[in-house]
C-alpha positions, 0 to 999 in steps of 0.5 A: 492261078497256080491254084486254078491250074491245080484244080483244072488237073484234077478235073481232067485226072478224075474222068482220065483215071475212071475210063482207065479203071473201067477200060482195065475192069472189061479186060479183066471181065474178058479174061474171066477174072472177075474177082479182081474186075469187081475190085477195080470197079468198087475202087472206081466207084468209091473215088468219086468224080464220075458223071452220070452216064460213067456211074451207071456204066460202073454199076452195070459192070459191077452188077455183071461181075457180082452175077458171075461171081454168084452174088446175086444179092450184090448183083441185083443191088448193082443192077438196080442203081444202074437202072435208076440212073439209066432206065434203058439200060439193057443186057445184050441178047444171049446173056447167060441166065446167070446174069439176067436172072438178077438183072430181071429181079432188079427190074422187077423191084420197079425202081423209078428212074431218079427225079431231083429238082433244084430250088434257089432262095436265100443265097442257098441252092437245095436239091430235092430227089423225089424219086430215090428209093435206093437213097442214091443222093446224098450231096450236092455240088453247084458250078458258078461263075463269078466275074468271068471265073468258073468254080464249084461248091461242095457239100458232100453231106447236105442236099443244099449249098450256100452260093457267094452273092457275087456268083450265078449258078450254072450246073447243079449236081447231086452226088451219091455217098462217094461224091460221084455225080448221080444226076446234073441239070441246069441251075435256075436262071438268073442269078440268086436273090438275096432279098430274104436275108434283109431284115424285115421291119414290122410294125408294132401292134396297135395299143389296144391289141396288146395281150392282158398280160402285157398291159401295165394295167393288168400288172397296176391292178394286181399290184394294188390287190396284193398291197391290199391283201398284204396290208389286212394280213399285216394288220391282223399280224398286228393285232394278234401281236397286241393280243399276245402282249396282253394275255402274256402280261396276265400271268397265270390266267391264260395256259400256254396253248392259248398263247402258243395258237395266238403265236402261230396265227400271227406268224402265218399273218406276218408270212402272207404279209410278206409275200403279198407286199413282195408280189405287190412290189413286183407287180409295181415294177412289171407295170412301170417297165411295161408302161415305159416301154408301151411300144414293145410286145415283147415279154418282161421278166423282172426281178421280185422285190420284198417288203418285210413285215416283223413281229415279235412272238 
């Protein structure tokens, strides 16, 4: 209860402070104290919490004050923001050309009125600025009701906000970088739906629809092919071992280079046999896993086993 009271006091204090600052800035403007008045308006904008109409008034006043200080570029920027928030904004007849020149320049830029679309889905409220070349919108605030209580959820640096599952959004505000409300509109009617948050159960694909790489038959055939290749290289390695032994026993009949050539071929065949049997073993394991999990089409990674063929050269 104490927190709710504090929150209410703060909500009342922000507009009251903004009103006081705006009134004081206008008084300083009338006294030709443009520098002090502009500093006060800038401070009011930086405080945040102002509603759209008040934000437009502050930018309009800041534009007049900046123009009075010969800061045409600053004045034009403030005028452009005021026109984006309130397109019907005009300067009084008879206003000094010192002020009308940057105002007309801002209008000539053709800045469109701020347009914001509100979307609600999956427990989120999202705003989408469709006409915001000045980048006014940087955050969002949702006014919510839940069990008779009113509260706000705010994201100052995001265009989407999470809404509690038991809350109903009443009003949505678009916020500028300082937290001022530059646009306000009604929330989508009714409570937000959370259906899309429920996990969806997807039926497994038919057996015949599996990708070739995910079929156990592919891995079984591949394993058999590599096993045959490994056996062939093992046989050749064994034959070369026998030949090497025979020639080694006939001392003096064969030179060293011939024995070295047989040794090199034998080692290559032994390595090829190791690789063939290793791949065959990995393929066999993969085919067994895929066969056991035929309902799952997700990729499977298994460790490779090795089968060694030893030869002494």
